C-alpha positions as CSV (number, residue, x, y, z in Angstrom):
1,M,-119.2,206.4,-34.5
2,S,-121.3,207.6,-31.5
3,R,-124.9,206.1,-31.4
4,P,-127.5,208.8,-33.0
5,R,-129.4,210.9,-30.6
6,N,-132.7,209.5,-29.4
7,P,-135.4,211.8,-30.6
8,V,-138.4,210.2,-28.1
9,P,-137.4,211.7,-24.5
10,K,-137.4,208.8,-21.9
11,Y,-140.5,208.7,-19.5
12,L,-138.9,209.3,-16.0
13,K,-139.4,210.0,-12.5
14,H,-138.2,212.5,-10.1
15,K,-137.6,210.8,-6.8
16,P,-137.7,213.6,-4.5
17,S,-141.1,214.9,-5.5
18,G,-142.8,211.5,-7.2
19,L,-143.5,213.4,-9.9
20,A,-143.0,212.8,-13.7
21,R,-140.8,214.1,-16.1
22,V,-139.0,214.4,-19.2
23,R,-136.0,216.0,-20.4
24,V,-135.9,218.1,-23.6
25,A,-133.5,220.8,-24.5
26,G,-131.3,220.1,-21.2
27,R,-134.5,221.3,-19.0
28,D,-137.0,219.2,-17.2
29,I,-140.7,219.3,-17.9
30,Y,-143.0,217.9,-15.1
31,L,-145.9,215.7,-16.0
32,G,-147.8,215.0,-13.0
33,T,-147.7,212.2,-10.7
34,Y,-145.5,209.4,-11.7
35,G,-147.4,206.6,-12.9
36,S,-150.6,208.5,-13.5
37,A,-152.7,208.5,-16.5
38,E,-152.6,212.1,-16.8
39,S,-148.9,212.2,-16.8
40,K,-149.0,209.7,-19.5
41,R,-151.1,211.5,-21.4
42,E,-149.0,214.8,-20.8
43,Y,-145.8,212.6,-22.2
44,Q,-147.5,211.7,-25.3
45,R,-148.2,215.2,-26.0
46,V,-144.7,216.1,-25.7
47,C,-143.7,213.2,-27.8
48,A,-145.9,214.3,-30.2
49,E,-145.0,217.8,-30.4
50,L,-141.5,216.6,-30.6
51,A,-142.6,214.4,-33.3
52,T,-144.0,217.4,-35.8
53,A,-140.5,219.7,-35.1
54,A,-142.6,221.8,-32.6
55,P,-141.0,220.5,-29.3
56,A,-142.3,221.5,-26.2
57,A,-139.4,223.5,-25.3
58,A,-138.3,223.8,-21.9
59,P,-140.4,227.3,-20.3
60,A,-138.0,230.2,-20.6
61,T,-140.7,232.8,-20.2
62,A,-143.3,233.5,-17.5
63,A,-146.0,232.5,-19.7
64,A,-145.0,228.6,-20.2
65,R,-143.1,228.2,-16.7
66,T,-145.3,225.3,-15.1
67,V,-146.8,225.7,-11.4
68,N,-143.9,222.7,-10.5
69,E,-141.3,225.3,-11.9
70,V,-142.6,227.8,-9.8
71,V,-143.1,225.5,-6.4
72,R,-139.6,224.3,-6.9
73,A,-137.8,227.8,-7.0
74,F,-140.1,228.9,-4.0
75,W,-139.1,225.9,-2.0
76,D,-135.6,226.6,-2.5
77,H,-135.9,230.2,-1.3
78,A,-138.3,228.8,1.7
79,E,-135.5,226.3,2.6
80,A,-133.3,229.1,3.1
81,H,-135.9,231.7,4.9
82,Y,-138.0,229.8,7.3
83,R,-134.7,228.8,9.7
84,G,-134.2,229.4,13.0
85,P,-131.1,231.3,14.8
86,D,-129.6,227.8,15.0
87,G,-130.3,226.9,11.3
88,A,-132.9,224.5,11.9
89,P,-135.9,225.0,9.4
90,T,-139.0,226.2,11.2
91,S,-142.3,224.6,12.0
92,E,-143.7,226.7,8.9
93,M,-141.6,224.4,6.6
94,G,-143.9,221.8,7.2
95,W,-147.0,223.6,7.2
96,L,-146.2,224.7,3.5
97,R,-145.6,221.1,2.6
98,E,-148.7,220.1,3.3
99,S,-150.3,223.2,1.7
100,L,-148.6,222.6,-1.5
101,E,-149.1,219.2,-1.9
102,A,-152.7,219.4,-3.0
103,L,-151.5,222.4,-5.7
104,V,-148.7,220.0,-7.4
105,K,-150.9,217.4,-7.4
106,L,-153.6,219.2,-9.3
107,Y,-152.2,221.4,-11.3
108,G,-148.5,220.9,-11.1
109,H,-147.7,220.4,-14.7
110,T,-149.9,223.4,-16.0
111,P,-148.8,226.9,-16.7
112,A,-148.3,229.0,-13.9
113,A,-149.8,232.0,-15.7
114,E,-152.8,230.3,-16.5
115,F,-153.0,229.3,-12.3
116,G,-156.4,231.5,-11.4
117,P,-159.3,231.9,-8.9
118,L,-160.9,228.9,-10.3
119,A,-158.1,226.8,-9.9
120,L,-157.6,228.3,-6.3
121,R,-161.2,227.4,-5.0
122,A,-160.5,223.7,-6.8
123,V,-157.4,223.3,-4.5
124,R,-159.2,224.8,-1.8
125,Q,-161.9,222.5,-2.2
126,T,-159.7,219.4,-1.5
127,W,-159.1,220.4,1.8
128,I,-163.2,221.3,2.6
129,A,-163.7,217.6,1.3
130,A,-161.0,216.4,3.5
131,D,-162.9,217.9,6.5
132,Y,-160.2,220.6,7.5
133,C,-161.5,223.3,9.7
134,R,-162.1,226.7,8.6
135,T,-159.3,228.4,10.1
136,T,-157.2,225.5,8.8
137,V,-158.2,225.7,5.2
138,N,-157.9,229.6,5.1
139,A,-154.0,229.0,6.3
140,R,-153.6,227.3,3.7
141,T,-155.1,228.4,0.7
142,N,-153.2,232.1,2.0
143,R,-149.9,230.0,1.5
144,V,-150.7,229.2,-2.0
145,R,-151.3,232.7,-2.8
146,R,-148.0,233.7,-1.0
147,V,-146.5,231.3,-3.6
148,F,-147.5,233.5,-6.4
149,K,-146.7,236.4,-4.5
150,W,-143.2,235.6,-4.4
151,A,-143.0,234.3,-7.8
152,V,-144.6,237.8,-8.8
153,S,-141.5,239.7,-7.1
154,E,-139.1,237.3,-8.9
155,E,-140.9,238.2,-12.0
156,L,-141.6,234.4,-12.5
157,V,-145.3,235.0,-13.4
158,P,-147.1,237.9,-14.4
159,V,-148.3,240.3,-12.1
160,A,-151.8,239.6,-12.8
161,V,-151.7,236.3,-11.7
162,H,-151.1,237.2,-7.6
163,A,-153.9,239.9,-8.4
164,A,-156.5,237.5,-9.6
165,L,-155.5,235.2,-6.5
166,A,-156.3,238.1,-4.4
167,T,-159.8,238.4,-5.2
168,V,-160.8,234.5,-3.7
169,A,-161.8,235.7,-0.5
170,G,-161.6,233.8,2.6
171,L,-164.0,231.4,4.1
172,V,-166.2,233.6,6.6
173,K,-167.5,232.1,9.9
174,G,-171.0,231.5,10.1
175,R,-171.1,232.0,6.0
176,T,-170.0,228.7,5.0
177,A,-171.1,225.0,5.9
178,V,-167.3,224.3,6.7
179,R,-167.0,223.0,9.9
180,E,-165.4,225.5,12.9
181,S,-162.4,224.2,14.9
182,P,-163.6,224.9,19.1
183,P,-162.1,227.4,20.7
184,V,-158.9,226.9,23.0
185,R,-160.4,227.3,26.4
186,P,-158.0,227.4,29.9
187,S,-157.2,224.4,31.6
188,L,-159.0,224.0,35.0
189,D,-156.8,223.7,37.8
190,L,-159.0,220.9,39.3
191,H,-158.1,219.0,36.1
192,V,-154.3,220.3,36.4
193,A,-153.8,218.9,39.6
194,A,-155.4,216.0,39.3
195,A,-153.0,214.9,36.5
196,L,-149.9,216.5,38.4
197,V,-150.0,213.7,40.8
198,H,-149.0,211.1,37.9
199,L,-146.7,213.1,36.1
200,A,-142.9,212.7,36.3
201,P,-141.2,215.3,38.6
202,T,-139.4,216.8,35.7
203,V,-143.0,217.1,33.4
204,R,-144.8,218.0,36.6
205,A,-142.5,221.2,36.9
206,M,-142.7,221.9,33.5
207,V,-146.5,222.7,33.6
208,L,-146.1,224.3,37.0
209,V,-143.5,227.0,35.2
210,Q,-146.2,227.3,32.7
211,R,-148.8,227.6,34.7
212,L,-147.2,230.3,36.7
213,S,-145.5,232.3,33.9
214,G,-147.9,232.0,30.9
215,A,-144.9,230.5,28.7
216,R,-145.8,229.0,25.5
217,P,-145.2,225.1,25.5
218,Q,-142.1,225.5,23.4
219,D,-140.9,227.9,25.9
220,V,-140.3,225.9,28.5
221,R,-139.8,222.6,26.3
222,Q,-136.5,224.5,24.7
223,M,-135.5,226.6,27.9
224,R,-131.8,226.6,28.5
225,A,-130.3,227.4,31.6
226,G,-128.0,230.0,30.0
227,E,-131.3,232.0,28.8
228,I,-132.5,232.6,32.3
229,D,-131.5,236.4,33.6
230,R,-131.4,235.8,37.4
231,T,-129.7,239.2,38.4
232,G,-132.9,240.5,39.7
233,S,-136.4,239.4,40.8
234,P,-138.1,238.4,38.8
235,W,-136.2,236.1,36.9
236,V,-136.4,237.0,32.9
237,Y,-136.4,234.1,30.6
238,R,-135.2,235.3,26.8
239,P,-136.0,232.6,24.4
240,P,-134.2,233.0,21.2
241,R,-136.8,231.6,19.2
242,H,-140.4,233.0,19.2
243,K,-142.9,234.1,16.8
244,T,-142.0,237.7,16.4
245,R,-138.3,237.5,16.5
246,Y,-138.1,238.1,12.7
247,R,-139.7,241.5,13.4
248,G,-137.0,242.3,15.8
249,A,-139.1,242.0,18.8
250,V,-137.8,240.4,21.9
251,R,-139.4,237.9,24.2
252,E,-139.3,237.8,27.9
253,V,-141.0,235.6,29.9
254,R,-141.3,236.8,33.7
255,L,-140.4,234.0,36.2
256,G,-141.9,234.9,39.9
257,R,-140.9,233.6,43.1
258,A,-143.4,230.2,42.9
259,A,-141.7,229.8,39.5
260,Q,-138.2,230.2,40.6
261,E,-138.8,227.4,43.3
262,V,-139.9,224.9,40.9
263,I,-136.9,225.9,38.4
264,A,-133.9,226.0,40.9
265,P,-133.6,222.8,41.2
266,Y,-133.0,221.8,37.5
267,L,-130.5,224.5,37.1
268,A,-127.8,223.1,39.5
269,G,-125.0,221.7,37.9
270,K,-126.3,223.1,34.5
271,T,-124.0,224.8,31.9
272,A,-125.4,227.9,29.7
273,T,-126.0,225.6,26.9
274,D,-127.9,223.0,28.8
275,Y,-131.6,222.4,28.5
276,V,-133.3,223.2,32.0
277,F,-135.9,220.3,31.5
278,T,-134.8,216.6,29.7
279,P,-136.6,213.6,28.4
280,A,-133.8,211.8,29.8
281,A,-134.3,212.9,33.4
282,A,-138.0,212.6,33.0
283,R,-137.4,208.8,31.9
284,A,-134.8,208.4,34.9
285,E,-137.3,209.6,36.9
286,R,-140.0,207.5,36.0
287,Y,-137.6,204.2,36.0
288,A,-136.9,205.2,39.5
289,A,-140.5,205.3,40.4
290,L,-141.2,201.6,38.9
291,R,-138.4,200.2,40.9
292,A,-139.6,201.4,44.4
293,A,-143.1,200.5,43.1
294,R,-141.6,196.9,42.6
295,K,-143.0,194.4,45.2
296,S,-141.1,191.2,43.7
297,P,-137.2,190.8,43.4
298,V,-135.5,191.3,39.7
299,Q,-134.5,187.9,38.5
300,P,-131.3,187.1,36.9
301,S,-132.7,186.7,33.0
302,Q,-134.3,190.4,33.4
303,R,-131.1,191.8,35.2
304,S,-129.4,190.9,31.9
305,R,-131.9,192.5,29.8
306,A,-132.1,195.7,31.9
307,K,-128.7,196.5,30.2
308,P,-129.5,196.5,26.2
309,T,-126.8,197.0,23.9
310,K,-125.5,200.0,22.3
311,S,-127.9,199.3,19.2
312,K,-131.1,198.5,21.1
313,K,-130.5,201.3,23.0
314,R,-133.8,203.9,22.5
315,R,-132.7,207.1,21.4
316,V,-133.7,209.7,23.6
317,P,-134.1,213.3,22.4
318,P,-131.9,216.2,23.9
319,A,-135.3,218.3,24.5
320,F,-139.0,217.8,24.7
321,T,-140.7,217.5,21.6
322,T,-144.1,219.1,20.8
323,S,-146.2,215.3,21.0
324,G,-143.8,214.1,23.8
325,Y,-144.6,216.6,26.4
326,D,-148.3,216.3,25.1
327,Q,-148.6,212.8,25.5
328,A,-147.1,212.7,29.0
329,I,-149.9,215.4,30.0
330,G,-152.5,212.9,28.2
331,R,-151.3,209.7,30.1
332,A,-151.3,211.6,33.5
333,C,-154.7,212.9,32.4
334,A,-156.4,209.4,31.6
335,R,-154.7,207.5,34.9
336,A,-156.6,210.7,36.7
337,G,-159.8,210.1,35.0
338,V,-160.1,213.5,33.7
339,P,-160.3,215.2,30.4
340,H,-157.5,215.2,28.4
341,W,-156.0,219.0,28.8
342,H,-153.2,220.7,26.4
343,P,-149.8,222.4,27.4
344,N,-151.3,225.8,25.2
345,Q,-154.4,225.7,27.8
346,L,-152.3,226.7,30.7
347,R,-151.1,229.8,28.9
348,H,-155.0,230.7,28.5
349,A,-155.6,230.0,32.3
350,F,-152.7,232.5,33.3
351,A,-154.0,235.2,31.3
352,T,-157.6,234.8,32.3
353,E,-156.3,234.7,36.0
354,V,-154.1,237.9,35.3
355,R,-156.9,239.5,33.3
356,A,-159.6,239.1,36.2
357,L,-157.1,240.3,39.0
358,F,-155.0,243.0,37.1
359,G,-156.6,243.8,33.8
360,L,-156.0,243.3,30.3
361,E,-153.1,245.5,30.1
362,A,-151.1,243.3,32.6
363,A,-151.9,240.3,30.5
364,Q,-150.9,241.5,27.5
365,V,-147.4,242.8,28.7
366,L,-146.9,239.0,30.4
367,L,-148.3,237.0,27.4
368,G,-145.5,239.4,25.6
369,H,-148.2,240.6,23.0
370,A,-148.0,243.9,20.8
371,K,-151.7,244.5,20.8
372,A,-154.8,243.6,23.1
373,N,-156.9,242.3,20.6
374,V,-154.3,239.3,20.8
375,T,-154.4,239.1,24.6
376,Q,-158.3,239.0,24.4
377,V,-158.2,235.4,22.4
378,Y,-156.3,234.1,25.4
379,A,-157.8,235.8,28.2
380,E,-161.2,235.1,28.9
381,R,-163.7,237.8,30.0
382,D,-164.7,238.1,33.7
383,A,-168.3,236.9,33.8
384,A,-168.9,237.6,37.5
385,L,-167.6,241.0,37.3
386,A,-169.9,241.8,34.4
387,A,-172.9,240.1,36.4
388,R,-171.8,242.3,39.7
389,V,-171.7,245.4,37.4
390,A,-175.3,244.3,35.9
391,D,-176.7,244.2,39.4
392,K,-175.8,247.3,40.7
393,I,-176.2,249.3,37.6
394,G,-179.3,247.5,36.0
């Protein structure tokens, strides 16, 4: 004789999300953060409803579906949607994870149909309290809205939910106490030149290519030999991964003679799929420089440690990471005694120079922007030109 079924569901933990759950009628009901007083109160409520023959049945309608269920469904969609041509997840997945953590923590166990403007403002307030800048708060708020917009399209929540959330306006510059992020300014060539002396040749070449072409940091980090068209002049580099690829746009980075001279030595012996600039090459250059600068002979005990076992070898990524590239520049700036400038500021410096010499349209074309107003964010206005015109006209 089989054991009778226990009418009281167990208080369980969903390990991937860290949420508490109970299993009722073959479906999971999420209660909130595992171990929290809130989740235990929800557990007691579910048990009480089951005891009175009015079980908290698994949601079957849009009105009863919880925010956790909507987020889980959206996450499955996002994992398939936000992927590059090589199948790797894009950076948007990380931004989504950070944006949805507060939503799940505060309102995960509540019905999604009841998530309204006040709830969205409450989630937004957690980011304001954490002292995020205004643009970051607005971006995270928009991602939460995007989840419910998608849920409406899948008929997981009523249309009125997203319509109500759309009424929550973004934080406006100068109309809120939330701090502003400092604008990204062009790097000063004087500071760049000072840091170049302290960079490994590979990283130095990456910086020069960026400054001479206006490429984005990820363009030089992920550049492969076969992606550079060297049949004409200038050379044209077409990165397969870029921000507007999903719109069908083709990104082209033009490499003039100076940039070609910098890149050419790193193309020797490379196959089409090889990265042009690699951390392994930069590390070998750094070690070679250290050995050349050494004044005392290497001790026998140090020679034995110079060849680490396979288990102790440090893994080197095939291409530079975002942090690795920026940290190399930061260390060089510290040695040179100049402010830490970041790779993206090289693109701003290029845009400002091109705009001053050839105009806004030329800068727009070389940066690959569809609209000139985007280029104006990168290219600083020529104040000296404005002063000359004012002197002559005014």
